[in-house]
Wavefront OBJ file of the C-alpha trace (Angstrom):
o trace
v 39.572 4.766 -11.858
v 36.775 4.990 -9.336
v 37.191 3.211 -6.060
v 34.828 0.269 -5.592
v 32.058 0.654 -3.020
v 32.696 -0.961 0.327
v 29.008 -1.216 1.103
v 25.803 -2.065 -0.574
v 22.879 0.352 -0.316
v 20.618 -2.481 1.010
v 23.041 -3.366 3.774
v 23.518 0.325 4.605
v 19.761 0.852 4.903
v 19.369 -2.270 7.044
v 22.152 -1.139 9.419
v 20.801 2.375 9.547
v 17.274 1.072 10.289
v 18.561 -0.807 13.321
v 20.486 2.251 14.522
v 17.449 4.511 14.116
v 15.198 1.915 15.745
v 17.494 1.378 18.740
v 18.681 4.859 19.361
v 16.044 7.197 17.747
v 16.185 9.163 14.557
v 17.205 12.447 16.251
v 19.853 10.801 18.343
v 21.820 9.008 15.642
v 24.487 11.245 14.082
v 25.800 10.954 10.604
v 29.123 9.809 12.015
v 27.396 6.980 13.848
v 25.591 6.012 10.595
v 28.919 5.917 8.813
v 30.280 3.646 11.553
v 27.261 1.415 11.677
v 26.891 0.994 7.900
v 30.576 0.534 7.173
v 30.223 3.151 4.435
v 32.275 6.310 3.995
v 30.693 9.629 4.701
v 31.004 10.416 1.005
v 29.500 7.115 0.025
v 26.430 7.636 2.161
v 25.958 11.172 0.872
v 26.443 9.990 -2.674
v 23.865 7.204 -2.296
v 21.277 8.868 -0.062
v 22.031 12.583 -0.147
v 21.018 13.270 3.417
v 20.271 11.754 6.793
v 16.580 12.326 6.149
v 16.675 10.393 2.925
v 18.470 7.553 4.636
v 15.887 7.638 7.411
v 13.110 7.533 4.852
v 14.754 4.555 3.152
v 15.076 2.906 6.557
v 11.405 3.441 7.331
v 10.439 1.910 3.987
v 12.757 -1.030 4.675
v 11.226 -1.422 8.174
v 7.760 -1.622 6.573
v 8.820 -4.395 4.243
v 11.273 -6.323 6.386
v 9.634 -6.103 9.806
v 5.940 -5.402 9.109
v 5.527 -6.687 5.544
v 4.368 -10.241 6.260
v 2.055 -9.086 8.990
v 0.440 -6.447 6.803
v 0.169 -8.904 3.944
v -1.900 -11.221 6.173
v -4.310 -8.308 6.873
v -4.582 -7.598 3.156
v -5.972 -11.089 2.301
v -9.555 -11.128 1.131
v -10.794 -13.110 4.149
v -8.696 -11.391 6.839
v -10.928 -10.466 9.806
v -10.794 -10.606 13.604
v -8.388 -13.506 14.061
v -5.835 -11.893 11.720
v -6.192 -8.592 13.478
v -5.520 -10.189 16.857
v -2.568 -12.078 15.413
v -1.201 -8.829 14.021
v -1.354 -7.110 17.412
v 0.252 -9.969 19.315
v 2.958 -10.101 16.666
v 3.786 -6.423 16.740
v 3.786 -6.531 20.533
v 6.332 -9.311 20.370
v 8.469 -7.385 17.893
v 8.284 -4.100 19.824
v 9.153 -5.701 23.205
v 10.982 -8.918 22.784
v 12.547 -8.918 19.318
v 13.931 -5.386 19.445
v 15.283 -5.086 22.945
v 12.245 -3.102 23.941
v 12.810 -0.501 21.211
v 9.162 -0.246 20.309
v 8.117 0.507 16.718
v 10.521 2.406 14.530
v 7.682 4.195 12.706
v 5.824 5.153 15.924
v 9.043 6.382 17.526
v 10.030 8.439 14.531
v 6.588 9.980 14.282
v 7.057 11.334 17.805
v 10.568 12.601 17.075
v 9.841 14.291 13.701
v 7.508 17.246 14.314
v 7.852 18.917 10.905
v 5.846 18.086 7.852
v 8.685 17.119 5.557
v 8.936 13.966 3.436
v 9.670 11.699 6.424
v 6.625 12.907 8.339
v 4.431 12.744 5.250
v 5.546 9.148 4.675
v 4.724 8.212 8.265
v 1.323 9.925 8.117
v 0.582 8.019 4.883
v 1.638 4.796 6.456
v -0.758 5.188 9.356
v -3.547 6.243 7.032
v -3.046 3.048 5.049
v -2.835 1.021 8.270
v -6.160 2.458 9.471
v -7.814 1.612 6.175
v -6.534 -1.973 6.330
v -7.775 -2.281 9.920
v -11.192 -0.967 8.913
v -11.490 -3.455 6.050
v -10.749 -6.325 8.482
v -13.165 -4.918 11.014
v -15.863 -4.636 8.332
v -15.368 -8.267 7.405
v -15.402 -9.328 11.014
v -18.652 -7.435 11.514
v -20.222 -9.016 8.413
v -19.174 -12.411 9.773
v -20.744 -11.675 13.159
v -17.452 -11.587 15.012
v -17.979 -7.983 16.084
v -21.290 -6.480 17.155
v -23.120 -4.715 14.346
v -23.627 -1.594 16.499
v -19.885 -0.970 16.761
v -18.544 1.742 14.444
v -15.718 0.177 12.485
v -14.262 3.538 11.520
v -13.962 4.506 15.171
v -12.492 1.174 16.039
v -9.870 1.453 13.234
v -8.762 4.792 14.628
v -8.602 3.206 18.071
v -6.454 0.356 16.802
v -3.936 2.727 15.294
v -3.735 4.310 18.755
v -3.192 0.795 20.229
v -0.234 0.357 17.810
v 1.277 3.546 19.259
v 0.545 2.462 22.816
v 2.114 -0.934 22.299
v 5.265 0.787 21.068
v 5.399 3.177 24.033
v 4.541 0.437 26.562
v 7.251 -1.829 25.133
v 9.825 0.810 26.107
v 8.558 1.185 29.643
v 9.288 -1.090 32.565
v 6.171 -3.277 33.182
v 6.748 -6.963 33.705
v 6.405 -9.227 30.695
v 3.052 -10.489 32.110
v 1.744 -6.978 32.494
v 2.837 -6.061 28.994
v 1.193 -9.150 27.494
v -2.039 -8.397 29.540
v -2.024 -4.864 28.192
v -2.349 -6.168 24.590
v -5.208 -8.510 25.661
v -7.057 -5.721 27.479
v -6.605 -3.295 24.564
v -8.079 -5.820 22.138
v -11.000 -6.747 24.420
v -12.942 -3.862 23.011
v -13.317 -5.953 19.883
v -15.194 -8.745 21.715
l 1 2 3 4 5 6 7 8 9 10 11 12 13 14 15 16 17 18 19 20 21 22 23 24 25 26 27 28 29 30 31 32 33 34 35 36 37 38 39 40 41 42 43 44 45 46 47 48 49 50 51 52 53 54 55 56 57 58 59 60 61 62 63 64 65 66 67 68 69 70 71 72 73 74 75 76 77 78 79 80 81 82 83 84 85 86 87 88 89 90 91 92 93 94 95 96 97 98 99 100 101 102 103 104 105 106 107 108 109 110 111 112 113 114 115 116 117 118 119 120 121 122 123 124 125 126 127 128 129 130 131 132 133 134 135 136 137 138 139 140 141 142 143 144 145 146 147 148 149 150 151 152 153 154 155 156 157 158 159 160 161 162 163 164 165 166 167 168 169 170 171 172 173 174 175 176 177 178 179 180 181 182 183 184 185 186 187 188 189 190 191 192
């Protein structure tokens, strides 16, 4: 008779996500993942196959659990400048205050994973989708007169993806909370 599982895949992914987010994908060993998830080494391998597959599942979970509602707001038909600004203030809060200054898991992992394997492909696809969503919001904002018509929304959408990365990196540095919050305002001032 097979032994019952002592963990659920969903709980294991959530625990792994927090470990990767806090400590970095390259710095978390499989033994640490076993300890954090409460699963056996065999159980994790049986469910996920490899650390990279668990990392990929963790990134997908992060997108849904941490960024899902924020991205859904940007996907609404009428989302424009106000929703973009709300998104950036929210991710800044998550990166700095809600995660013990761990930044963004996806941004951090992109910097850690130099190869072009499945994890990196997933991350690149995520940022491509994000840029597209930003551009749609910027186009609507421009149509509504919230952004000058002479501004290139494609360039601005690329810039905003860079701001996401910068917010993540800045969250992990040591500026005061006021300086960090001002950074977000200054970064978004280009949209005015």
